[in-house]
N, C-alpha and C positions, 0 to 999 in steps of 0.2 A: 465337526466341532461345533456346539453351543457357547457364541458367547460372554462374557459378561456385559450388563449395562454400559451406557458409551458415558463419559465424564469425559467436564472440561479443563483443559492440558497450561497449565499456569504458564505464561511466555519465559521465556530466558533467560538470565540477566542482561542480554546484548540487546535484548527486545528493549526488555525493560526500560533500560538505558536509556532508549531510541527517543522512545515516548514523552519519557521525564525532557527531552531537551527540544523535543515539541513543542512541547506545551509552554515553555518554559520560553519559546521566541517564541510562540503567539501569544503571548502577554506581553513578552516587552515588543511588540509591533500596535500591540495594542494600546499597550504606555504611549507609548511616540507620535500616534495618531493622534490620539486624545490632546497629548501637549503641544502638536503640531496644528491642533484643527483652527482657523479660522473666528475670532470672535463671532458673537451674535453679533449680527447689524440695531445698528441703531436708529431708529425712527425721528426721525427730526421737524416736526410740522412748522413752520411758520408761518407765524398771521399779519395781517398788514392792513391796514384799510386802503391801501393806495389802489388806483386800475391799473390793466396792463402796460399800459402806453408811457407809464411814469419811469421813470429810473431806478426809482426803489425798488419797483418789483425786477426789474430787467436784471439788476443788480444782485440780486436774490437770487436767479437763477447765473450769475456769472458766478457769487460762492457757490452755487450748488455741484455744476461743471468743475469746478477749481479743488473740492473741496472730494469727489471719484475722483479725479489723478491722481489725489497728497493719496487720500485712504480707500483704494482698490475697494466697492463690497460691504465695508466698514458705516457706511452709511442712505439710510432712503430720504432724502432732503425731497419732503412734500409744499413747496407752495400757494399756500391761500390766499389769494389777495381780491380787493372789494367789499373786504369785511365782510365776508363768505364764511368762515369758520369763528370766530370775533369779532363783537365791535368794537373798535374805534374805544380807546380807556378803559375795559376793562380785560386786556391781555395781561395786563402782573397781576391781577387778582389771579389768572388761571394758573402762569407759570405758576402762583404761590401755591396752589392748591394740589397741582399734577395735572392738571388739566391741557398742560400744553406747554412744547419744550419753547418756543424761539417768536420774537414778535420783533419790529419793529414802535419803541413807543420814546414818548415827548420826557423831556424836562418836568413838562405840567403835572406829566401823569408818577413820576417820581415823587416828586415837589409834594405831592396829598399824599404821602409816609414820609415824610424826608422833610418837615416844612423848612428848615433854613439853606435848602439849594432850590425854593426859589427866587433869590440871587437867578437863577438858570435862567427863568424864566419875565427877568423883566425888558422890559423897550430897551432899544438900545445899548446892551451893556455888551455884544459882540462889533467891533468894527466893519470887519468883514470877511469873508471865508478862507483865509489866511489866519486871518488872529483866530477866530474860532477852534480851530484844526491847532494852532498849537497848545490853544488851553489846556482842548479837551487830548492831546496826547502827549502831552508835556505833567507836570508833578501835580496841575490840582488836578486834569482828567485821575490819574495812578487813585489819591486818598480817594477823587470820586468815587473810583470804580470794588476801591476798598470798602468805603461806607456806604455802598447799596448792598454789594455782596453780606455783610454783614447782620446790616438792620431789615431788607429787604428777604434776599438769601434770591437773590437775580446779580448771575456776573452778566456785569457791561462789557462787551466782545470788542465793540469798536464806535466811535458815532461816528455819521454816518451825515454831510452837507445835507438840509432841508430844504433852505435855498432862504432868500431876503422878502422877509413878506411886506408885501404892497394892497392894499386893497380895490376892490373891484365889485363897482355901482351898476345898478343895474338900470338910475334910469341918470345924466349926468347932471350934477351941482357944481354951483361953485364950492370947492374944497382950500384956503390956503393958511387956516391956522384949526388945532383942534373943535372950536366955537364952531366952527363950521358942516358938522359933521352928531350936531345937536339932533337928534331925536331918530337917529338914522338906527334902525334898526338890522345891525350889524352882526352876522352869525361869526359863529367860535364855539368850540368844544368845548364841552360841559362842565370842565373842573372850577375850581372858583380860581385860579391862578390865572385861568384863558380871559376869564366874562373881566377877571381887575384888567388885564390888559383893554379889554375892546371899552373898557370906561375910559379907562387914564386916555384914551386914542378920541375919547368926546364925544362916544358913541355912544346908541345903549344895547349893549349886549345883546343876542339872543340866542342861546344853547340849540345845540344844532347839530344831528349827526354828518358826518362830511356826509356818509350815499344819500341826504334828504337836500343835500344842499343844490343842487342844481334844479330840479320843481322848484324848492325853495324860492330861487330864484326868478325861475320863470311865475308863479305865479305870486311872486308878492309876500310870499310871508316872509320874508327877508327883504330888505334891500341892498345888501350889499354883503361880501366874505374880504376877509384876508386870506393870501398864501401868496406862495412864492409865485412866480408867471408862469414854470413848464407847471407845473402845478395847472392852473387853469389853463393851460393846454390841455394837456394829460385828460382830466375829469369834464374838458369839454365845456366848462362855466363858460368858457370868451359869450357862446352861441346868446350866451343872457346873459350876456354884461355888453353896458354898452357906454365906462367908463372905466383907466387905471388912474388909482392917483398913489403917485409914487414917494409915499411915505416911508416906506426903508426902515421901519419901527423894528425887524425883528428879523437880523442873522440869528439864525434857526437852525439847530440839529434835530434828526435821532438820532436812536441806543440801539442796535443791535443787541438783543442781548436776550442768555438764554437760560434756562430756570437752574437753580443751583442747585437743582434732585438731578438733573442730570446730568451739568457739570462735574459734581465733584463724581459720580460717576464712569471718570473716563479717563484712560492715562494719559500719560501722562506725551505720548508720542500723536495722541484723539486728539488731546483738547492744543498742541501745538498746529497743528495743521489745519484744524475750524482758525485757532487767531488767523494763521495765514491768511486763508479762505478771504476773511470776514474784509482784514486790508485788503484784500488784490478789491472787490468787490466795492468796498468803499473807496476808490482809486477810481476805478469807471464809473462810480456815483459823481464824487463830488465835478472830478474836468467835463464830465458830458454836462449836465447840472451850472455850471460856470457858464461855458459855452451855450451852453441853449439860451438862458437869460442875458445877455447878449444881445440872443438873435432875435429876438420873440418880437421887440417894441414895435419891427417893423411887418412884424406877423400879425402885430392885434390893428394896425394903421390898418392895416388890406384889405381888414375883418371892417370899417368900421366907427373902432371902437377910440375916442379920445383919447389922447395921454395927457396926463398935468401931475406938474410936477408945485409944489404946494410949499410953506416956508417950512421944509424941514428943520430950521432949527429952532423952531416957533412949539413944530412939534416935539423934537427931543426935552426945551427946557420942561415941557410940560408933565411930559408925562416920566422922566426925571424924577421931578417933584412929588408926583403923585407918588412912585413910589416908596421915595423916602420919607414921603411924612405919615408912609401906610402899616398897616403890626407888618407887614413882610421885612420892612427895614430891622426891624425890631430882633427879629428870629437870624437874621442874618451872620453868619462868622465873619470872628472880628482880625478885620483886615484884609477878607475874600476879595472884597472889590478894587484894595488897592492890588492888590498882585494881579486882578485880569486886566487892570488898568495897564500893570506895567510890563506884558509880555508884549513883545513885539514880534 
């Protein structure tokens, strides 16, 4: 018997209901998976002119490791040392242009854009590392953080101790007062704030990138440089230094900073993790730098370097007088110097 043409048979109501339930379950599962998916990983490139043996580079790896534990899989931290990503002094502009996420920046660099903060570049302002930590860790530091975020689009995460800056000379000379540094080509970073400090010390300030200092000392392009003692060792400047003059002219800090664009895109939880990791890295750096500064004089003496102490009071009076008579002091916020001095 001949059969008619075949035709599709529509599913019965029960089959149709089962199919709809399956599709609905699949949709719910997919939405849940999207909601629970980890946010995209954020790359944090950190630029510093410091060399690998410097505590500042080592602390950045402490930051990286602590952040990895606090926020697993959220961040890819890349440490670019030795000025290989950006040269010293241009990191802030790179962050502002969106070309860099993080850097260790100086208050001298910040003062280029906020002239009133040249107060933090003044010689003999901070008394010691403890005073520095209390100033930046208290109300004054919080005011600075807010101002920099508003005016520069950069978030200051943590002040870290750079060290107490001393003079290193390639050839020995008698140095008792600033007048004894007349004619000395003293390397300083290239900003006018740094150059003013070199001039206030009595020297002939000579701008030169950090990565060029070793060769400059070796060849005589410069007669000396000023850096904390741990930097003198980590960058091997002691190999081309014959005298260290303990002027102690600047108890200095760097700021671990992050681009405002990067910072503002983070969740509150991620921001807290970053701040915590920055604080832990700073403690690591500060404790080791203070300890090492105490131990290094004997090391340098063993290298045949002459260690001398000038008339520090004469240096302090000369340098402070130069600042108070300068255009910088005219821009300092009223009462800020007294507030800094009052921090105990």
